DOTIVEX-915313 format. One record per residue: residue number from 0; residue in one letter; x, y, z of N, C-alpha, C in turn. Coordinates in steps of 0.02 Angstrom, whole numbers. Example, Ala and Ser with C-alpha at 12.3 -4.5 7.8 and 13.67 -1.06 7.14 Angstrom:
2
0/A/660/-284/390/615/-225/390/660/-165/390 $
1/S/642/-112/354/684/-53/357/645/2/394 $
% end
This chain:
281
0/M/-1387/13492/4087/-1373/13445/4155/-1404/13479/4210 $
1/I/-1430/13436/4253/-1459/13452/4310/-1428/13438/4371 $
2/V/-1424/13489/4432/-1396/13472/4492/-1440/13457/4546 $
3/I/-1439/13410/4584/-1493/13382/4627/-1449/13369/4702 $
4/R/-1484/13397/4747/-1450/13395/4804/-1484/13345/4860 $
5/T/-1547/13318/4847/-1588/13271/4894/-1591/13204/4866 $
6/V/-1597/13159/4923/-1595/13082/4900/-1671/13082/4853 $
7/N/-1713/13105/4890/-1790/13096/4863/-1785/13123/4792 $
8/E/-1759/13177/4775/-1748/13202/4698/-1716/13155/4652 $
9/I/-1651/13127/4672/-1623/13088/4640/-1647/13023/4607 $
10/Q/-1678/12993/4676/-1718/12941/4666/-1767/12941/4615 $
11/L/-1810/13008/4618/-1857/13015/4559/-1832/13023/4490 $
12/F/-1768/13051/4491/-1738/13066/4410/-1720/12990/4386 $
13/A/-1686/12955/4438/-1664/12882/4415/-1715/12842/4390 $
14/R/-1771/12841/4430/-1823/12800/4414/-1863/12824/4351 $
15/N/-1873/12893/4338/-1891/12917/4282/-1853/12899/4208 $
16/E/-1786/12897/4226/-1740/12880/4172/-1753/12804/4151 $
17/K/-1753/12759/4212/-1772/12687/4190/-1843/12666/4170 $
18/E/-1885/12717/4195/-1962/12700/4165/-1963/12719/4092 $
19/N/-1912/12769/4068/-1915/12779/4000/-1867/12734/3955 $
20/G/-1851/12682/3987/-1809/12636/3947/-1744/12651/3937 $
21/K/-1711/12700/3983/-1641/12720/3981/-1597/12672/4029 $
22/K/-1534/12663/3991/-1493/12634/4041/-1451/12688/4077 $
23/T/-1441/12672/4146/-1401/12721/4178/-1331/12705/4190 $
24/G/-1276/12749/4185/-1225/12743/4214/-1209/12784/4272 $
25/F/-1162/12775/4318/-1154/12806/4377/-1077/12809/4387 $
26/V/-1047/12876/4407/-990/12886/4425/-983/12914/4484 $
27/P/-969/12891/4537/-953/12929/4608/-901/12947/4611 $
28/T/-901/13016/4632/-837/13062/4651/-839/13092/4716 $
29/M/-774/13120/4742/-776/13168/4791/-758/13242/4762 $
30/G/-760/13246/4696/-761/13308/4673/-679/13325/4668 $
31/A/-667/13395/4655/-597/13409/4633/-579/13373/4571 $
32/L/-625/13369/4525/-626/13322/4465/-559/13348/4421 $
33/H/-530/13284/4383/-471/13301/4334/-498/13253/4271 $
34/K/-451/13247/4230/-456/13211/4159/-463/13135/4182 $
35/G/-441/13117/4230/-459/13040/4249/-521/13017/4264 $
36/H/-568/13082/4295/-640/13080/4320/-682/13090/4244 $
37/I/-656/13137/4215/-697/13138/4143/-687/13085/4098 $
38/M/-638/13052/4102/-632/12992/4059/-682/12930/4087 $
39/L/-696/12937/4141/-740/12888/4174/-815/12909/4148 $
40/V/-833/12975/4154/-894/13006/4137/-901/12990/4050 $
41/E/-851/12992/4014/-845/12987/3942/-859/12909/3929 $
42/Q/-834/12862/3957/-846/12792/3955/-915/12774/3973 $
43/A/-937/12802/4029/-995/12792/4038/-1059/12818/3989 $
44/L/-1043/12873/3962/-1088/12910/3912/-1079/12859/3846 $
45/K/-1037/12830/3833/-1033/12787/3775/-1074/12725/3784 $
46/E/-1076/12693/3856/-1111/12638/3860/-1177/12647/3893 $
47/N/-1202/12702/3909/-1263/12709/3938/-1306/12773/3907 $
48/D/-1377/12766/3909/-1415/12819/3879/-1412/12879/3929 $
49/S/-1403/12871/4002/-1407/12929/4053/-1349/12916/4093 $
50/V/-1305/12970/4113/-1259/12964/4164/-1269/13016/4213 $
51/I/-1262/12985/4278/-1264/13025/4339/-1196/13032/4377 $
52/V/-1168/13085/4396/-1105/13095/4432/-1130/13114/4504 $
53/S/-1102/13076/4556/-1102/13103/4629/-1045/13153/4638 $
54/I/-1058/13216/4675/-998/13244/4710/-1018/13246/4785 $
55/F/-980/13211/4822/-985/13205/4885/-923/13184/4919 $
56/V/-899/13225/4969/-825/13226/5006/-859/13182/5065 $
57/N/-845/13115/5074/-863/13075/5115/-834/13071/5183 $
58/P/-863/13094/5240/-822/13103/5292/-797/13038/5324 $
59/V/-845/12983/5320/-825/12920/5364/-768/12878/5327 $
60/Q/-745/12897/5267/-689/12860/5249/-622/12900/5265 $
61/F/-625/12953/5309/-565/12991/5319/-546/12971/5396 $
62/N/-497/12934/5392/-481/12910/5459/-428/12973/5503 $
63/N/-398/13023/5454/-377/13080/5467/-403/13145/5460 $
64/P/-430/13176/5518/-481/13229/5517/-439/13278/5466 $
65/T/-383/13291/5475/-342/13349/5439/-353/13334/5378 $
66/D/-341/13282/5335/-354/13262/5275/-419/13275/5248 $
67/L/-466/13258/5290/-543/13281/5266/-554/13362/5260 $
68/V/-519/13396/5305/-524/13485/5307/-488/13494/5240 $
69/K/-429/13472/5229/-390/13493/5167/-406/13463/5110 $
70/Y/-448/13419/5106/-474/13389/5038/-498/13450/4992 $
71/P/-473/13454/4938/-494/13503/4887/-573/13511/4875 $
72/R/-605/13569/4884/-681/13573/4852/-673/13622/4802 $
73/T/-697/13604/4731/-686/13637/4686/-761/13635/4632 $
74/L/-817/13648/4671/-880/13627/4654/-887/13665/4581 $
75/K/-880/13727/4582/-900/13764/4514/-862/13752/4458 $
76/S/-798/13732/4457/-758/13699/4397/-770/13635/4385 $
77/D/-783/13602/4449/-812/13520/4429/-886/13528/4381 $
78/L/-919/13572/4405/-995/13573/4365/-980/13598/4287 $
79/E/-934/13641/4287/-917/13661/4206/-882/13605/4181 $
80/L/-841/13563/4212/-803/13505/4176/-865/13466/4155 $
81/L/-912/13444/4197/-963/13393/4183/-1009/13405/4138 $
82/E/-1026/13471/4145/-1068/13498/4087/-1038/13487/4022 $
83/K/-981/13511/4015/-941/13508/3954/-929/13438/3926 $
84/A/-931/13390/3976/-919/13321/3962/-984/13290/3930 $
85/G/-1041/13318/3951/-1104/13293/3933/-1140/13246/3987 $
86/C/-1123/13262/4037/-1156/13225/4088/-1230/13254/4101 $
87/H/-1278/13205/4110/-1356/13225/4121/-1363/13247/4181 $
88/C/-1328/13227/4242/-1356/13248/4314/-1298/13228/4362 $
89/V/-1303/13287/4404/-1255/13288/4463/-1286/13284/4530 $
90/F/-1269/13227/4569/-1295/13225/4634/-1244/13253/4689 $
91/H/-1266/13311/4722/-1226/13342/4771/-1253/13351/4822 $
92/P/-1265/13299/4874/-1288/13307/4939/-1247/13345/4988 $
93/E/-1275/13357/5046/-1247/13385/5105/-1236/13320/5152 $
94/V/-1188/13323/5200/-1167/13259/5239/-1245/13236/5274 $
95/E/-1278/13282/5301/-1335/13260/5339/-1390/13229/5289 $
96/E/-1385/13233/5229/-1438/13203/5188/-1416/13139/5178 $
97/M/-1347/13123/5168/-1328/13048/5166/-1311/13021/5225 $
98/Y/-1304/13052/5280/-1300/13014/5355/-1351/13052/5408 $
99/P/-1417/13035/5387/-1451/13058/5447/-1454/13034/5509 $
100/E/-1417/12971/5508/-1397/12929/5573/-1324/12905/5567 $
101/P/-1297/12892/5636/-1236/12876/5636/-1215/12806/5588 $
102/V/-1163/12795/5570/-1141/12745/5542/-1127/12677/5589 $
103/T/-1175/12617/5584/-1160/12564/5635/-1152/12509/5603 $
104/H/-1148/12499/5531/-1140/12442/5508/-1053/12426/5488 $
105/F/-1037/12378/5493/-972/12365/5484/-962/12297/5436 $
106/Y/-930/12301/5378/-920/12252/5331/-856/12206/5357 $
107/D/-865/12138/5347/-826/12089/5357/-785/12070/5283 $
108/F/-719/12113/5276/-701/12084/5203/-636/12041/5206 $
109/G/-637/12006/5263/-581/11966/5277/-521/12001/5281 $
110/E/-460/11975/5243/-405/12011/5239/-403/12061/5180 $
111/L/-442/12074/5146/-448/12124/5085/-437/12189/5123 $
112/D/-457/12210/5183/-457/12274/5204/-399/12280/5251 $
113/K/-368/12240/5271/-313/12238/5320/-248/12247/5297 $
114/V/-237/12238/5225/-157/12263/5197/-163/12323/5173 $
115/M/-97/12343/5145/-96/12402/5130/-133/12454/5144 $
116/E/-175/12487/5107/-221/12546/5122/-243/12537/5194 $
117/G/-281/12477/5194/-320/12447/5260/-268/12463/5316 $
118/K/-212/12434/5315/-165/12436/5366/-150/12498/5392 $
119/F/-145/12547/5346/-130/12613/5371/-184/12670/5379 $
120/R/-251/12642/5354/-289/12689/5358/-359/12645/5403 $
121/P/-352/12635/5452/-405/12591/5475/-476/12625/5484 $
122/G/-520/12592/5455/-589/12611/5448/-609/12644/5380 $
123/H/-547/12645/5342/-562/12695/5284/-607/12644/5231 $
124/F/-592/12572/5221/-632/12554/5179/-709/12537/5210 $
125/N/-713/12528/5266/-788/12519/5290/-821/12587/5260 $
126/G/-786/12641/5279/-813/12699/5257/-834/12713/5180 $
127/V/-781/12683/5128/-793/12676/5067/-859/12636/5044 $
128/A/-852/12573/5075/-913/12528/5052/-975/12552/5085 $
129/T/-975/12586/5140/-1045/12625/5169/-1063/12670/5122 $
130/I/-1028/12716/5093/-1051/12768/5050/-1076/12736/4984 $
131/V/-1036/12691/4950/-1047/12671/4887/-1101/12620/4887 $
132/K/-1118/12594/4957/-1174/12549/4945/-1242/12598/4958 $
133/K/-1235/12641/4975/-1286/12706/4995/-1304/12726/4922 $
134/L/-1250/12749/4892/-1256/12789/4825/-1297/12737/4778 $
135/L/-1255/12680/4767/-1294/12625/4733/-1369/12607/4738 $
136/D/-1372/12606/4803/-1460/12597/4821/-1494/12643/4797 $
137/I/-1468/12710/4816/-1510/12776/4782/-1525/12777/4711 $
138/V/-1465/12768/4678/-1468/12785/4607/-1485/12713/4566 $
139/I/-1474/12652/4583/-1484/12596/4557/-1467/12590/4481 $
140/P/-1408/12598/4473/-1386/12607/4399/-1376/12534/4364 $
141/H/-1370/12546/4303/-1339/12478/4258/-1273/12467/4275 $
142/K/-1229/12511/4260/-1164/12512/4272/-1138/12568/4313 $
143/A/-1084/12553/4365/-1053/12610/4396/-972/12602/4380 $
144/Y/-940/12673/4376/-883/12674/4341/-817/12689/4404 $
145/F/-768/12648/4409/-710/12662/4448/-647/12661/4418 $
146/G/-594/12691/4446/-530/12692/4406/-491/12647/4455 $
147/Q/-424/12615/4400/-393/12567/4436/-337/12585/4478 $
148/K/-334/12662/4472/-276/12689/4529/-290/12674/4606 $
149/D/-360/12670/4622/-370/12650/4682/-391/12572/4675 $
150/Y/-335/12529/4662/-342/12454/4650/-376/12424/4718 $
151/Q/-348/12424/4767/-375/12398/4824/-458/12418/4838 $
152/Q/-472/12483/4820/-529/12498/4832/-583/12459/4784 $
153/L/-559/12461/4712/-585/12434/4666/-608/12365/4689 $
154/V/-565/12311/4707/-568/12246/4728/-624/12242/4787 $
155/I/-622/12290/4834/-662/12298/4882/-737/12303/4873 $
156/I/-731/12348/4826/-810/12377/4818/-844/12322/4756 $
157/K/-794/12274/4719/-827/12226/4681/-849/12169/4746 $
158/T/-806/12167/4784/-825/12114/4838/-897/12131/4869 $
159/M/-898/12191/4896/-965/12218/4930/-1014/12202/4881 $
160/V/-1014/12225/4818/-1071/12219/4773/-1094/12139/4777 $
161/K/-1047/12095/4765/-1053/12022/4772/-1092/12003/4840 $
162/M/-1059/12030/4887/-1095/11992/4960/-1166/12035/4963 $
163/E/-1176/12088/4938/-1242/12120/4953/-1297/12099/4903 $
164/E/-1256/12052/4843/-1301/12034/4778/-1338/12104/4747 $
165/M/-1310/12155/4733/-1323/12209/4701/-1325/12208/4640 $
166/P/-1381/12225/4591/-1388/12216/4530/-1357/12266/4484 $
167/V/-1296/12283/4489/-1257/12323/4459/-1180/12295/4432 $
168/N/-1171/12314/4370/-1109/12306/4339/-1047/12351/4362 $
169/I/-1008/12335/4398/-941/12375/4419/-894/12366/4353 $
170/V/-878/12427/4327/-838/12435/4272/-766/12469/4293 $
171/S/-714/12431/4289/-657/12462/4300/-617/12485/4244 $
172/C/-598/12550/4258/-562/12591/4192/-495/12602/4208 $
173/P/-447/12602/4158/-374/12612/4172/-362/12674/4208 $
174/T/-312/12677/4236/-287/12736/4278/-258/12802/4219 $
175/I/-280/12847/4223/-263/12907/4170/-204/12946/4215 $
176/R/-150/12962/4164/-95/12989/4181/-72/13052/4157 $
177/E/-42/13089/4191/-12/13152/4157/42/13129/4111 $
178/A/61/13183/4071/115/13161/4013/183/13121/4037 $
179/D/201/13162/4106/258/13135/4124/258/13068/4179 $
180/G/184/13029/4177/172/12956/4205/136/12969/4278 $
181/L/136/13031/4302/103/13041/4370/25/13016/4366 $
182/A/4/12983/4399/-69/12959/4405/-102/13016/4425 $
183/M/-155/13034/4378/-197/13094/4393/-239/13077/4461 $
184/S/-235/13128/4506/-260/13130/4574/-289/13208/4590 $
185/S/-336/13205/4625/-355/13267/4664/-305/13293/4708 $
186/R/-269/13252/4741/-218/13274/4786/-154/13299/4751 $
187/N/-157/13289/4686/-91/13319/4647/-92/13402/4653 $
188/M/-153/13429/4654/-142/13496/4659/-125/13532/4717 $
189/R/-109/13490/4779/-89/13521/4840/-8/13503/4841 $
190/L/32/13482/4783/103/13474/4784/123/13535/4772 $
191/N/187/13557/4799/215/13623/4771/250/13614/4711 $
192/D/288/13644/4683/322/13643/4627/378/13592/4623 $
193/K/417/13591/4684/470/13547/4684/452/13467/4694 $
194/Q/408/13460/4727/369/13396/4740/338/13379/4674 $
195/R/302/13415/4641/287/13395/4584/330/13378/4531 $
196/A/380/13404/4530/428/13390/4489/471/13318/4501 $
197/E/462/13306/4553/489/13238/4591/441/13184/4578 $
198/A/373/13205/4579/323/13142/4586/314/13088/4540 $
199/P/335/13106/4474/337/13054/4418/378/12989/4433 $
200/L/432/13006/4482/466/12945/4510/428/12889/4526 $
201/I/360/12902/4552/329/12837/4583/313/12793/4529 $
202/Y/289/12827/4471/270/12774/4413/330/12746/4390 $
203/K/381/12802/4386/446/12763/4356/471/12709/4383 $
204/I/474/12708/4458/498/12653/4494/445/12591/4482 $
205/L/379/12605/4478/340/12547/4471/354/12507/4405 $
206/K/366/12550/4355/366/12520/4288/449/12481/4298 $
207/Q/491/12503/4320/551/12472/4331/551/12411/4374 $
208/A/507/12409/4423/489/12360/4478/464/12295/4436 $
209/S/418/12315/4376/386/12259/4344/450/12221/4306 $
210/L/505/12254/4277/558/12220/4253/609/12190/4302 $
211/W/627/12206/4358/650/12186/4413/629/12118/4442 $
212/Y/555/12127/4431/523/12059/4463/548/11994/4431 $
213/D/566/11998/4366/598/11926/4330/669/11923/4345 $
214/Q/703/11979/4378/773/11970/4392/793/11958/4470 $
215/M/765/11962/4505/773/11963/4582/722/11931/4617 $
216/S/739/11914/4685/684/11883/4729/642/11950/4752 $
217/I/574/11929/4771/528/11986/4786/549/12020/4850 $
218/N/583/11998/4896/606/12029/4966/668/12084/4934 $
219/A/714/12053/4892/762/12106/4866/722/12170/4829 $
220/L/670/12145/4788/641/12196/4739/608/12249/4794 $
221/I/573/12223/4842/549/12270/4891/598/12320/4920 $
222/Q/655/12280/4944/699/12322/4983/739/12373/4925 $
223/K/737/12361/4854/769/12408/4820/720/12467/4813 $
224/V/661/12445/4800/623/12498/4787/610/12548/4859 $
225/E/608/12518/4908/596/12547/4977/673/12615/4968 $
226/T/723/12581/4963/781/12624/4964/783/12678/4919 $
227/I/763/12667/4858/754/12729/4797/717/12772/4821 $
228/I/653/12761/4842/604/12812/4868/620/12851/4919 $
229/N/656/12810/4975/679/12854/5034/732/12889/5033 $
230/D/774/12886/4981/827/12910/4953/813/12979/4923 $
231/N/756/12986/4913/726/13053/4878/706/13103/4933 $
232/P/742/13149/4946/730/13200/4991/648/13228/4997 $
233/E/613/13221/4946/546/13240/4934/504/13188/4961 $
234/M/516/13129/4968/479/13067/4962/490/13027/5043 $
235/Q/437/13003/5067/429/12949/5120/407/12904/5111 $
236/L/419/12840/5094/382/12784/5071/342/12763/5134 $
237/E/280/12756/5133/233/12714/5185/230/12646/5171 $
238/Y/216/12615/5118/216/12545/5098/227/12542/5021 $
239/F/267/12485/4999/272/12460/4936/264/12375/4939 $
240/E/216/12353/4908/186/12285/4920/175/12244/4858 $
241/I/197/12193/4846/183/12147/4801/134/12095/4820 $
242/S/66/12092/4779/11/12063/4803/-10/12024/4749 $
243/D/-54/11976/4780/-99/11930/4725/-149/11986/4693 $
244/S/-168/11988/4627/-206/12037/4586/-283/12024/4624 $
245/E/-295/11971/4644/-371/11959/4661/-378/11943/4735 $
246/T/-334/11926/4775/-348/11921/4845/-315/11966/4883 $
247/L/-267/12003/4849/-222/12061/4890/-177/12023/4932 $
248/E/-169/11966/4945/-121/11926/4990/-53/11947/4961 $
249/P/-8/11959/5013/65/11972/4988/86/11914/4967 $
250/V/126/11933/4902/157/11873/4864/238/11874/4891 $
251/R/264/11808/4908/337/11805/4917/368/11758/4876 $
252/Q/335/11711/4848/349/11674/4783/311/11679/4728 $
253/K/358/11684/4681/328/11692/4606/308/11632/4581 $
254/I/239/11655/4542/212/11598/4519/210/11624/4442 $
255/R/231/11579/4380/235/11594/4327/163/11607/4290 $
256/D/151/11661/4255/83/11686/4210/35/11690/4275 $
257/K/59/11720/4329/17/11740/4385/11/11813/4396 $
258/D/-46/11846/4380/-51/11911/4389/-29/11934/4452 $
259/V/19/11984/4475/23/12026/4533/11/12085/4527 $
260/V/0/12126/4577/-7/12202/4581/41/12233/4632 $
261/A/83/12282/4609/132/12308/4649/93/12377/4666 $
262/C/96/12388/4728/50/12447/4760/90/12482/4806 $
263/I/93/12551/4789/124/12595/4829/88/12661/4862 $
264/A/125/12685/4921/100/12745/4950/153/12787/4973 $
265/V/150/12843/4945/226/12889/4959/194/12955/4999 $
266/Y/226/12984/5035/205/13042/5064/252/13100/5037 $
267/M/240/13143/5015/275/13208/4989/252/13265/5024 $
268/G/285/13280/5070/266/13329/5135/212/13302/5175 $
269/D/144/13322/5177/86/13306/5203/39/13279/5147 $
270/V/62/13266/5088/21/13255/5035/38/13175/5020 $
271/R/-15/13134/5027/-4/13063/5015/-32/13031/4945 $
272/L/11/13001/4908/9/12988/4842/-3/12907/4837 $
273/I/-46/12882/4802/-43/12802/4794/-49/12794/4715 $
274/D/-22/12732/4697/-12/12707/4629/-10/12641/4632 $
275/N/-12/12610/4576/2/12543/4559/11/12509/4501 $
276/I/32/12456/4490/44/12430/4417/30/12350/4422 $
277/V/5/12310/4375/-5/12246/4372/35/12211/4316 $
278/F/63/12158/4339/110/12117/4299/123/12049/4316 $
279/N/156/12013/4276/168/11948/4294/251/11924/4259 $
280/Y/266/11867/4261/323/11844/4230/321/11778/4194 $
% end
C-alpha cells in the first residue's frame, strides 16, 4: 500500500492504473476509521482491481468550528487498518493541497439540502458536494462507495453526480452496526461510558418506529419518538423526520408500498449522532 500526499501524484497513480486496464474503486473518508469504513473498502476490493481510499478532514463541511477541532485524527491506526484490509493506495492531502483557492461554487439542490441535516447544518452539504466533486475529478474512479448511515448525504451525492454528468457509479452500502445496534461512527469514540451504554436506544427506537408507522398517524409517531428520546437524561433530540426516500420531502400522509426513511439526529453531551431506517407499510 502506498500513501500519496499530492494531487499530481494521485492523478498519476490513478491514470497508470487505468492505462493498465484496471478498474478503480474509491472510498472517500475523513479518517478515524472503523469497521464500517473497512466494509466499504472490502466491497470495493471485490468489485474492482485497484482501490484508493482518501483520508481528508474536509474543513468546508463543518459549520461548527469546534466540531472540526474535535474531530478525531487517527492516521497511524487508519493506515494499519487499510493495509490489513488490502487497500492499494491512500490519498492523504493537506488542506492547502485541496483548497489552494477559497470555495466560491454553490450547488442548488432545491429542497434536498434544506431539510434535516441541511436545516441544522447550513452550508454542510455544499461543503460535502465540493470535496466529493474534487476527489472524483482527481481520481476518476469507476465506482465510489458511500455508507447509508449518512442517508441524506448519499442522496445529495447521487444528485450532484447526475447534475455534473460525472462518469462514476455511486455504490450505496448498508449501515454497519455494533452488536447492540449502534451505527458505527467516528464520533462514537467521543462518547463517555454512560453515553455509550445509552446510545443503542437510537436504533432501537428507529426499529420501533417502523412498527408504529402502521399503527398510528405520522404526527403521533413523531411526537412519541420525540418524547422517548428527550425523556432520556443522556439525550437531546435535534430532529426526527419521516421523509420520502427519494425526494427527502417530509411525509405526513401514508402511501401504501411507498418507501419512507426515518432520520434522526441526537445530541449526547456535545456528541451528535445520526441514524436512519427505511421502511413502508
